[in-house]
Structure formats: structure tokens, C-alpha cells
C-alpha positions in Angstrom: -70.3 -79.4 37.6 -71.3 -82.8 36.5 -68.0 -83.2 34.6 -66.0 -82.3 37.7 -68.0 -84.8 39.8 -67.4 -87.5 37.1 -63.6 -86.7 37.1 -63.4 -87.2 40.9 -65.3 -90.5 40.7 -63.0 -91.7 37.9 -59.9 -90.6 39.9 -61.1 -92.5 43.0 -62.0 -95.5 40.8 -58.5 -95.6 39.2 -56.9 -95.3 42.7 -59.1 -98.1 44.0 -58.5 -100.4 41.1 -54.7 -99.7 41.3 -54.7 -100.4 45.0 -56.6 -103.6 44.5 -54.4 -104.7 41.6 -51.3 -103.9 43.6 -52.6 -105.9 46.6 -53.5 -108.9 44.3 -50.1 -108.7 42.6 -48.1 -108.7 45.8 -50.3 -111.4 47.5 -50.2 -113.6 44.4 -46.5 -113.3 43.7 -44.3 -116.3 44.0 -44.3 -116.9 47.8 -43.9 -120.7 47.2 -41.3 -122.5 49.3 -38.2 -123.5 47.5 -37.8 -127.2 47.3 -34.1 -128.1 47.8 -32.8 -131.4 46.3 -29.9 -133.3 47.8 -28.0 -136.3 46.7 -27.1 -139.0 49.2 -24.9 -142.0 48.7 -25.3 -144.9 51.2 -22.3 -147.2 51.3 -22.3 -150.4 53.2 -19.1 -152.3 53.8 -18.5 -155.7 55.3 -15.2 -156.3 57.2 -16.4 -159.4 58.9 -15.8 -163.1 58.1 -19.6 -163.5 57.6 -22.1 -162.9 54.8 -24.5 -160.2 55.8 -28.0 -159.6 54.3 -30.6 -157.0 55.0 -33.4 -155.1 53.2 -33.7 -151.5 52.2 -35.8 -149.4 49.8 -34.3 -149.3 46.3 -33.3 -146.1 44.5 -35.7 -145.3 41.6 -34.3 -144.4 38.2 -34.7 -140.7 39.0 -32.8 -141.2 42.2 -35.7 -141.0 44.6 -36.6 -143.6 47.3 -38.6 -146.4 45.7 -41.5 -148.5 46.9 -39.7 -151.8 46.3 -37.5 -153.5 48.9 -34.2 -154.9 47.8 -32.1 -157.5 49.4 -28.6 -156.3 50.1 -26.0 -159.1 50.3 -22.5 -158.3 51.4 -19.9 -161.1 51.1 -17.2 -161.4 53.8 -14.2 -159.1 54.0 -14.5 -155.7 52.5 -17.2 -156.0 49.9 -18.9 -152.6 49.5 -22.2 -151.7 48.0 -23.1 -148.1 47.1 -26.7 -146.9 46.7 -27.3 -143.4 45.3 -30.5 -141.5 46.2 -31.9 -138.0 45.6 -34.2 -136.5 48.1 -36.3 -133.4 47.9 -37.4 -131.3 50.9 -33.8 -131.0 52.0 -32.7 -128.0 54.1 -31.3 -124.9 52.4 -27.8 -125.3 54.0 -27.5 -129.0 54.7 -24.9 -130.3 57.2 -23.9 -133.9 56.8 -24.0 -134.6 60.6 -27.7 -133.4 60.9 -29.5 -133.3 57.6 -30.2 -136.9 56.8 -31.5 -138.8 59.8 -35.1 -138.9 58.6 -33.9 -139.9 55.1 -31.9 -142.8 56.5 -34.9 -144.0 58.5 -37.0 -143.8 55.4 -34.6 -145.9 53.3 -34.1 -148.6 56.0 -37.8 -148.4 56.9 -39.2 -150.8 59.5 -37.2 -153.7 58.3 -35.0 -154.1 61.3 -33.3 -157.4 60.9 -30.0 -158.4 59.5 -29.1 -162.0 58.5 -25.7 -163.2 59.3 -24.8 -166.6 57.9 -28.6 -167.6 57.7 -29.4 -166.5 61.3 -31.6 -163.4 61.8 -30.4 -160.7 64.3 -31.9 -157.4 65.4 -29.8 -154.6 63.8 -31.7 -151.7 65.3 -31.5 -152.8 68.9 -29.3 -150.0 70.1 -30.1 -148.2 66.8 -26.5 -148.5 65.4 -27.4 -149.0 61.8 -30.2 -146.4 61.6 -28.5 -143.5 63.5 -26.7 -141.2 61.1 -24.1 -140.5 63.8 -22.9 -144.1 63.4 -22.1 -143.5 59.8 -18.8 -141.9 58.5 -19.9 -138.9 56.6 -18.1 -137.2 53.7 -19.0 -134.2 51.6 -18.9 -134.9 47.8 -20.3 -131.4 47.1 -22.4 -128.8 48.9 -25.6 -130.8 48.2 -24.1 -134.3 47.8 -23.1 -136.4 50.9 -21.8 -139.9 51.3 -22.5 -142.0 54.4 -20.6 -145.2 55.0 -21.6 -147.9 57.5 -19.0 -150.6 58.1 -20.0 -153.9 59.6 -17.3 -155.1 62.0 -16.9 -158.2 64.2 -17.5 -156.0 67.3 -21.0 -155.1 65.9 -21.9 -158.8 66.2 -20.7 -159.3 69.7 -23.8 -157.5 71.0 -26.2 -158.7 68.3 -29.4 -160.3 69.6 -30.7 -163.3 67.7 -34.4 -162.8 66.7 -35.8 -166.0 68.1 -38.9 -165.4 66.0 -39.5 -161.9 67.3 -38.1 -159.9 64.4 -39.9 -158.2 61.5 -38.7 -159.5 58.1 
């Protein structure tokens, strides 16, 4: 009688431990979010007759956005500069027309002036250089996009001189 009672307790104990172990196994399994990485090339071209300078965050050796600002200088007529970045936290199925707006704002930061022939102008008044829709996008591969912004003479027709009111 005592042995029968002990067998029932042991059976319930095994079922209980198995249930708890199964619950812990499923709740502790790898439910982590997948972190997608994407490569982004920013290309700036100058088709004007002026020298253009502005600031942006530099790519780090591993490709991520750095903490250092760099001065970009584009000489007149067709000089191009390419900056390659990698970003994590990208969408699973990125689309070039919609995936990188926040990334672009992070690279350009709050530094919203452009210097044309030693005169400072607001470049984000109208948001042209910080809106991804104003860049020509191209797909290098499924997780590698290139965005090209070309400075033209018509960009400068509506440029507003800073007159001391710009961030530098």
C-alpha cells in the first residue's frame, strides 16, 4: 500500500517536473529579435561652379556611424565623395525608398549649414538634403543601397544665407 502510494507521488512528481522543465525550455528559448545589418553608401556630387562644404558624421572602421564630425569639401563641377556606412536595426526586408530616412538624419545630424564659397547657407530649410526622397537611390544588393545627392545651381537659387542664425 505504501509502495503504491509512493509510486503515485513519484509519477506526479515526474509529470510536474517535466511540465515545469518544458515550460522553462519554451519560455527561455531564443525569442530574441534578429538584428538586421544593412550597408548604405552616401554619395555627394557637385555639379555647380562653386566649392561646397558641409559636416556629417564619419563612418567608423567597422562601418558604423562615428562620433566625430568630418568636413566634406566638394570642388566645383562633378567632384563626388562616397561615404560607406553599416547600420544595425534595419528592417527585415528593406526598401530603398523608405528604409533609411532616420539613418540619413543621424549621419547629417543637427549640422544644418552648407558653405558655398565661404558664405554659410541653410541647407535644410525645405529639407532637401536630409529627405531621402531627394536622393537618387540604387540597389547594390538586397541589403546594400546607394543614395546620391547632387548639388545643382538650382539648389542655390532658393538657398537662404545664414546671417548669423545657423548652427555650425
